TITI-297359 format. One record per residue (C-alpha): residue in one letter; x, y, z; residue number from 1. Coordinates in steps of 0.2 Angstrom, whole numbers. Layout:
N
A  X  Y  Z  NUM
...
REM end
This chain:
373
M  -90  284  -538  1
F  -82  302  -536  2
M  -65  304  -529  3
G  -58  316  -516  4
L  -63  333  -514  5
S  -73  344  -526  6
R  -78  363  -527  7
E  -96  367  -529  8
Y  -96  384  -537  9
L  -92  392  -554  10
N  -84  410  -557  11
V  -90  419  -571  12
L  -81  435  -580  13
V  -94  445  -589  14
N  -92  460  -600  15
D  -105  473  -596  16
R  -114  484  -608  17
I  -103  499  -605  18
P  -86  497  -613  19
G  -73  492  -602  20
I  -84  488  -588  21
K  -82  469  -581  22
S  -90  460  -567  23
L  -87  445  -558  24
R  -101  433  -554  25
C  -102  417  -544  26
I  -114  401  -547  27
D  -115  391  -531  28
D  -120  374  -531  29
I  -114  371  -549  30
C  -112  353  -547  31
S  -131  350  -543  32
E  -135  358  -559  33
L  -123  348  -570  34
F  -122  332  -562  35
Y  -134  318  -557  36
D  -133  310  -540  37
D  -132  293  -547  38
A  -126  287  -564  39
P  -134  297  -579  40
P  -148  289  -589  41
R  -143  279  -605  42
R  -143  290  -621  43
D  -147  286  -638  44
G  -128  285  -647  45
G  -134  290  -664  46
R  -129  305  -672  47
A  -143  319  -671  48
S  -147  331  -687  49
A  -142  348  -686  50
R  -160  353  -683  51
A  -162  342  -670  52
A  -147  348  -661  53
R  -152  365  -662  54
R  -170  361  -655  55
W  -162  352  -641  56
L  -150  367  -638  57
S  -165  379  -638  58
N  -175  368  -626  59
L  -160  367  -612  60
E  -165  372  -595  61
T  -157  388  -590  62
I  -147  395  -576  63
Q  -149  413  -573  64
L  -134  423  -572  65
P  -132  428  -554  66
A  -129  447  -548  67
P  -112  454  -549  68
S  -100  450  -533  69
F  -89  464  -539  70
T  -89  476  -554  71
F  -73  485  -560  72
R  -65  495  -576  73
P  -48  499  -580  74
G  -40  515  -577  75
D  -42  529  -589  76
S  -33  531  -607  77
D  -32  543  -619  78
D  -41  531  -632  79
M  -57  523  -624  80
D  -54  508  -637  81
D  -38  505  -628  82
W  -47  502  -611  83
K  -44  484  -607  84
I  -44  473  -590  85
H  -36  457  -590  86
C  -42  444  -575  87
F  -31  430  -570  88
P  -39  417  -558  89
L  -27  415  -542  90
A  -35  402  -530  91
E  -53  398  -526  92
R  -63  415  -529  93
K  -47  426  -529  94
V  -44  435  -545  95
V  -29  446  -551  96
C  -35  461  -562  97
V  -22  471  -572  98
D  -27  485  -585  99
Q  -19  490  -601  100
S  -6  501  -591  101
G  0  486  -580  102
R  -9  493  -565  103
G  -17  479  -555  104
F  -27  474  -539  105
I  -33  457  -531  106
V  -50  454  -527  107
H  -58  440  -517  108
A  -77  439  -521  109
D  -87  427  -509  110
G  -105  428  -511  111
D  -111  445  -507  112
T  -94  450  -499  113
S  -79  456  -509  114
V  -62  460  -503  115
L  -51  471  -512  116
G  -31  472  -510  117
S  -18  480  -519  118
M  -6  474  -532  119
P  11  480  -539  120
A  11  486  -556  121
L  18  476  -570  122
R  34  481  -577  123
K  28  481  -595  124
P  10  482  -600  125
K  2  466  -608  126
R  -8  465  -624  127
M  -15  447  -623  128
P  -7  439  -608  129
F  -9  422  -601  130
S  -5  416  -583  131
L  0  400  -573  132
P  -4  400  -554  133
I  7  390  -543  134
H  4  385  -525  135
C  19  387  -514  136
P  18  376  -498  137
G  19  385  -482  138
D  11  400  -489  139
D  0  410  -476  140
D  -17  405  -473  141
A  -25  421  -480  142
L  -20  416  -498  143
P  -22  398  -500  144
G  -15  391  -517  145
G  -9  403  -530  146
S  5  411  -521  147
S  15  414  -536  148
L  7  419  -553  149
Y  18  419  -569  150
I  13  431  -583  151
M  17  430  -601  152
E  11  437  -618  153
R  3  424  -629  154
F  11  432  -644  155
P  28  436  -636  156
Q  39  450  -641  157
H  57  456  -637  158
G  59  465  -620  159
D  54  461  -602  160
Q  36  452  -607  161
F  38  438  -594  162
E  35  442  -576  163
L  31  435  -560  164
L  19  441  -546  165
I  25  433  -530  166
N  17  433  -512  167
R  33  432  -500  168
F  42  441  -486  169
L  50  457  -489  170
N  68  456  -495  171
N  64  437  -492  172
D  66  439  -473  173
P  53  430  -463  174
S  57  442  -448  175
Y  44  454  -455  176
R  30  440  -451  177
Q  20  448  -466  178
K  20  444  -484  179
F  19  457  -498  180
W  15  455  -517  181
Q  29  459  -527  182
C  33  459  -546  183
D  49  451  -553  184
P  55  451  -571  185
L  60  434  -578  186
P  71  429  -591  187
S  64  428  -608  188
P  63  410  -617  189
P  76  405  -629  190
F  64  405  -643  191
I  63  423  -642  192
R  80  429  -641  193
K  83  417  -656  194
T  71  428  -666  195
K  75  443  -675  196
P  62  459  -672  197
R  51  461  -688  198
N  52  478  -697  199
G  62  485  -683  200
E  49  482  -670  201
N  48  469  -656  202
I  35  457  -664  203
T  41  439  -665  204
G  28  433  -675  205
L  27  418  -663  206
E  12  412  -653  207
V  12  402  -637  208
T  -1  388  -642  209
A  -1  378  -624  210
Y  5  380  -607  211
A  5  370  -591  212
V  13  368  -573  213
V  22  352  -572  214
G  33  342  -559  215
G  22  348  -545  216
G  26  366  -547  217
S  44  364  -550  218
H  43  369  -569  219
I  32  379  -581  220
C  30  372  -599  221
V  25  381  -614  222
S  24  376  -632  223
V  26  388  -647  224
E  21  383  -665  225
G  37  382  -675  226
A  50  383  -660  227
G  45  368  -650  228
T  41  365  -631  229
Y  52  373  -617  230
W  51  373  -599  231
M  57  385  -585  232
D  63  380  -568  233
T  53  389  -555  234
A  67  389  -543  235
E  79  404  -540  236
S  88  401  -556  237
H  72  402  -568  238
T  82  392  -581  239
W  73  389  -598  240
T  76  371  -606  241
Q  70  365  -623  242
V  63  348  -620  243
G  58  345  -639  244
E  55  352  -655  245
W  36  346  -654  246
T  22  355  -647  247
L  9  349  -634  248
P  -6  342  -642  249
F  -17  355  -633  250
S  -24  372  -636  251
G  -22  383  -621  252
K  -20  380  -602  253
V  -17  362  -598  254
E  -21  357  -580  255
H  -15  343  -569  256
V  -28  332  -560  257
P  -20  323  -546  258
E  -35  311  -544  259
L  -32  304  -561  260
N  -13  308  -562  261
L  -15  316  -579  262
W  -15  333  -587  263
F  -32  339  -595  264
G  -36  352  -607  265
L  -43  355  -625  266
A  -36  345  -639  267
A  -29  356  -651  268
D  -37  349  -667  269
A  -54  344  -659  270
K  -56  357  -646  271
A  -64  345  -636  272
L  -59  338  -618  273
A  -43  327  -618  274
A  -29  320  -607  275
A  -11  316  -608  276
D  3  312  -595  277
L  16  326  -596  278
S  27  320  -583  279
P  40  312  -593  280
M  42  326  -606  281
G  56  317  -615  282
Y  45  315  -630  283
R  28  322  -637  284
P  14  316  -626  285
R  1  304  -632  286
L  -17  311  -632  287
V  -30  301  -623  288
G  -47  306  -630  289
P  -54  318  -636  290
W  -71  316  -629  291
K  -85  327  -637  292
E  -99  331  -626  293
L  -111  339  -638  294
H  -116  335  -655  295
D  -105  342  -670  296
G  -114  357  -679  297
T  -125  361  -665  298
T  -124  380  -670  299
E  -109  393  -673  300
E  -97  394  -659  301
C  -91  411  -657  302
Q  -75  407  -646  303
D  -65  393  -641  304
P  -73  382  -627  305
Q  -66  383  -609  306
I  -64  368  -597  307
V  -65  370  -577  308
N  -59  357  -566  309
L  -72  354  -552  310
G  -61  341  -543  311
S  -66  323  -539  312
G  -64  318  -559  313
R  -77  331  -564  314
F  -76  346  -576  315
C  -88  358  -583  316
V  -86  361  -602  317
A  -92  379  -607  318
R  -96  382  -626  319
F  -99  399  -632  320
F  -112  401  -646  321
R  -118  414  -657  322
A  -136  416  -658  323
A  -147  415  -674  324
A  -152  431  -681  325
K  -171  427  -678  326
D  -167  422  -659  327
A  -172  436  -647  328
D  -157  430  -635  329
E  -139  437  -636  330
D  -125  426  -638  331
F  -126  412  -625  332
V  -116  399  -616  333
V  -119  380  -614  334
L  -112  372  -598  335
T  -110  353  -598  336
G  -105  342  -583  337
V  -93  328  -588  338
E  -85  315  -577  339
V  -69  306  -581  340
A  -63  290  -572  341
W  -54  275  -575  342
N  -63  260  -580  343
G  -58  241  -580  344
D  -48  230  -570  345
D  -29  231  -566  346
G  -25  221  -581  347
E  -33  232  -594  348
M  -39  250  -588  349
E  -45  263  -599  350
L  -50  281  -596  351
K  -69  283  -598  352
M  -79  301  -600  353
T  -98  301  -594  354
K  -109  315  -599  355
H  -120  322  -586  356
M  -132  336  -589  357
S  -131  353  -600  358
R  -138  370  -594  359
R  -139  386  -604  360
L  -132  400  -595  361
S  -142  415  -597  362
N  -134  432  -600  363
T  -146  447  -598  364
D  -146  466  -602  365
G  -134  464  -616  366
A  -119  457  -605  367
T  -107  446  -613  368
I  -99  430  -604  369
E  -80  432  -608  370
A  -74  417  -596  371
V  -78  404  -583  372
F  -66  397  -571  373
REM end
């Protein structure tokens, strides 16, 4: 039985054929495409051959990529190869977009209607950033959730590389009765300050391998290979603390799922859905899972899979595949609906993953699907 509320749409970020051009698409009623109304039929638990797995993949029902809700490109740069635009999911169908110079805007794409808003420029341009949105209770109704957006480089450097976009009253004075997006610099984590620049440059040689919001938004947590795991207080002090020399057993973003009271993400080694309890943070979390939703060796994957929390214990797992040379199609994405729930009685409970349906997401006209969220 599904718990709580769930969302019925999936956002898709697409790189169009023209360099630098991206579009935001939205698949409505995604749950009806990926989930059975009742329990899914029993499947043969045997391992399929690589040929059978590829045949299964090619015979999947297709979801047609919808028309763009919004199309955008970065500002001009002297070198077209440097044209980049980074997209950070904020809340619901809201996305913050920042180009290679740090200039940004916010777009709310809802069906055929798109609303565009201005954003302050970042203080330092970003090359390969990631973001963590945090909902602040009491935020205005125009921006439910995601009223703060923490932005950091995946490969951190020395300097003001960690920034906060926050929607708040001007000068923190509520008498203005209107909130504005503002950009604040944040203190660099200790693992950056402890690292000497390489070859006279700002490069640290470090990589953030996993990141999450913990404590109900009171802290953000990052793991760095070779440096350990740190968290930062999101209150006024923005103080960093090392919580261990270990790293989180995940790769990329890890998200809290209140219905299950666990954090979910990609297992670092298996690159499959897994869970852990990040609430203690005094020791390395124990991984529950991972659960693989597709056969191994189906075909070559061209980037790491992505996981979207649809609520009510349901997830969409997106895998990005490279088409065979003889295949007329471009690279493609397979979306799979999975449901995770506690199973058993009070004396002995275990977390169980149930696979529902898989669909092939068709990308036409040479467009490349970059992300789902």
